[in-house]
N, C-alpha and C positions, 0 to 999 in steps of 0.2 A: 504493500500500500504506500509506504513512504518513498520507495524507489519510483513508483509511478508518479508521485507528486513532484519530486525533484527533477524528473525527466520530462515532465509535461511542458508543452509549448506555452501555456498560460503562466506557469511559474518562471520559466526562462525569460519571457517577455517582461514579467514584473521586475525581476532582478535587473534586466537590461535597462528598464526605465529608471530604476533607482540609481544605477551607475551614471546615466546621463544627467539626471537631476543633481547628483552629488558633484559631478564634474563642473556643472554650471555654477553651483553655489560656491565651490572652492575658487572658481575664477572670479566670482563677484567679490570674494573676500580681499582680493588684491586692490580694490578701489577704496580710497579713503572716504568713508562715510560713517557718521556717528548716530544714525537713526536707531531707535529702540529695537525695531524688528531686525536690524542688521547686527547689532551687538548682542542681542539676547536670543532671538528666534533662529538666526542662522546657525549658531553653535548647537542649539538644541536639535535642529533638523539634522545636522551632521551626526550627532550622537545617535539619533533614532535610526538613520540609515546604516551606520556602522553596526548597530545592534541587530538590524535585520540581516546584514551580511554574516555576522557571527552565527545567528540562528541558521542561516542557510548552510554554512560550513558544518555545523553540528548535525543538521539533518542529513547531509551527505555522508558524514562519518558513520552515523547510525545506519543509514540505508546500505552503504557499500561495504562498511567495515574495512577489512584489510585490502579490499580491492580499490579503495579510495586512493591508496598510496601507489598504485600501479599506473596511474595516469599523471603525466607531467603537468597538465593544466591544473589538476587539483592541487599539486604542490605549489604552483604559482599563485593560485587563489589563497591558499593557506598562508603563504609568506606575505602577501599583500594585506590580509586581515590582521596578521600578527603585528605588522608595522602600524596599522591603523589604530590598534587598541593600546599600543605602548604610549607612555606619557610623553607629551610634547613640551616638556620643560626640563631645565637643568641640562644634564649631559645629552639628553635626547631631543633638544630643541630643533636639531636639524630634521628630525622626523616630521615636524610640522609641515615643512616644505615638501616632504616626500609623500604627503597624503594624496597628492594629485595622481600618483601612480595607480590609484584605484580605477582611474579611467581606462587603464590598460586591461582591466578585467573584461572589457568588451571583446577582447581577443578570444577569451575562453568561452564567452557566452554566445557570440555570433559565429556560426559555423563557417561562413564565407571569409571572415577576417582570420579565423583560426587556420584555414587552409593556406592563406597567403603567408602567415607567419611560419607555418610548418615548411612551406616551400623555401622561404628565406633561410631557415635553419639547415635545410638539406643542401642549400647552395654554398654554405660556409666552407666545407672542404675544398670545393672547386675554386672558391675565391681566394683560398690561401696561396695558391701558386701565382695568381694574378697580383695579389698584394706583394708577394716576394719580388716579382718582376718590376712592379711599380716602385717598390722601395729601393731596389738596386739602381733603377733609372734616376731616382731622386738623389741618391747618394753620389753617383758619378757626376750628375749635372751640378749638384751643389758644390762639389769640390772644384769642378771646372769653373763655375761662376765665381767662386771665391778667388781663384787664381787669376782669372781674367779681368774681373771688374771690382775686386775688393779695394784696390788702391784708390780708384776714382769715385767709387760709391760705397764708402764704408758703412753708411747707415743701412744700406740694403744688402750688401754682400761682403761686409767686413769679416764675418765669421761663418763657420759652416752652418750654425743654427740660423743665422740671419739669412743666408742664401737659401736654405731649405724653406724658410717661411716665405720669402719673396717668390720662390719658384712655385710654391703652393698657390699663391695668389695668381700667378701667371696661369697655372693649370686650370683654375676656376674661371679664368677669363674675366675676372672682375677688376676693371681698371688696370689691366696688365700693360696696356700701351702707354697711357698717360702717367701712371705712377711708377712703373718699373722700366719698361723698355726705352721710352723716349729720353728720360734723364741719362741713362747709360749710353745711348746712341750719340749724345753730345760729345762724348770723348771717344767712343768706339762706334763709328758709323756702321760697321759691319755686324754689330751685335744683334741686329734683327734676325740674322740667319740662325743664331743660337736659339733665340726665343721661339721662332717659327718652328724649327725642328723639334724643340722640346714640347710645344703645344701639340704638334701632329702626333708625336709618339705617346704622349700621355692623355691629353683630352680626347683626341679623335681615335686613338687606337686602343690603349690599355683600358681606359675607363669604359669604352664600349664593350669590352670583354665582360665586365661586371654585369652589364645589362643582358648580354647573351647568356651568361650562366644563370642569372635569375629567371629569365624567360624559359630557358630549358628546364630548370627545376620546377617552375609552375606547370609546364606541359607534362613533365614526368609525374607530378602529383596528380594532375587531371587524369592521365592515363591509368595511374594506379587506382584511383577511385573508380574509373570506368571498369577496370578489370575486376575490382572487388565487387562492384554491383553486378557484373556479368556472372561472376562465380556464385554470388548469392542467388541470382535468378536461376542459374543452372541447378543449384542445390534444391531450390524450391520446386523446379520442374521435375527433377528426379524424385523428390519426395511425393509430388502430386501423382506422377506416373506409378510409383510404388503403391500409393493409396488406391488409385484406380484399379490397378491389377489385383490388389487384395479384395477390393469390392467386387470385382468380376468373379473371383474365386468363391467369395461368400454367396454371390447370387447363384452361381452354378450349384454350390452345395445346397443352397436353399431350394432350388428347383428339384434337385434329386431327392431331397427330403420330402418335398410336397408330393412328387410323383410316387415315391415309396409309400407315403402315407395314404395317397389315393388308392394305390393298388391294394394295400392292406385292407383299406375300408371296403373296396369292391369285393375282395376275397371273402371278407367277413359277411358282407351282405349276401353273397352267393351261397355260402354255407348256411346262413339263416334261412334262405328261401328253400334250400334243399330239405332242411329239417322240417319246415312248415309243411312241405308237400308230403 
């Protein structure tokens, strides 16, 4: 009974609505307002919502028991709720800012969002090699930029760290020409070649590999779900066929039983007629 409640669409939508409301109220708390409803009712509403979340977790623990801990999303919900109920004063004052992570519970409540997150997690191993390639490119480029432009632009390329940060800005294409490239080109007119090659290798090549890996992971997740649904449908069909075959056997046995019963009845009637004659 309790399992049916926590797995019902109505219960899930109720929790999802509370998560959205709580995210909105936590966002409103960032505004400087001294109204009574803001200073008194908003914290009360927050405590009520957290209490409902605690009740939800307890219900799931009772319903699923040890199976609760076999699902990673349940661990995530439990961690979020533990952070929510911890005191937000003293050494735990930073947890007050972390209350907004309750909004991430939408990932565990909404199946579509959960699929996207699972696909991203599956893409992490593949992204590791791309990150290694990108990191090597950054290191080599930062060393070259420090050697080439450090003397004339020490504020941007004076050290390896400064060069890496400046190249990161170049990779994001945010003001790379006016803030980074053009000042350097005043002393090194050919420097545009270095920056253009760096942008092509990082922004246009390596970063697009991230997109390709994530899209491939999403497609693989979709195909896995399709295969799981097909396997479940095949299992249901096999079960249905087995039940139909069993019903056919039962009907045949029932027909034989009826025929046997009719023949026995007919034989009994014939004997009774013979005796009456």
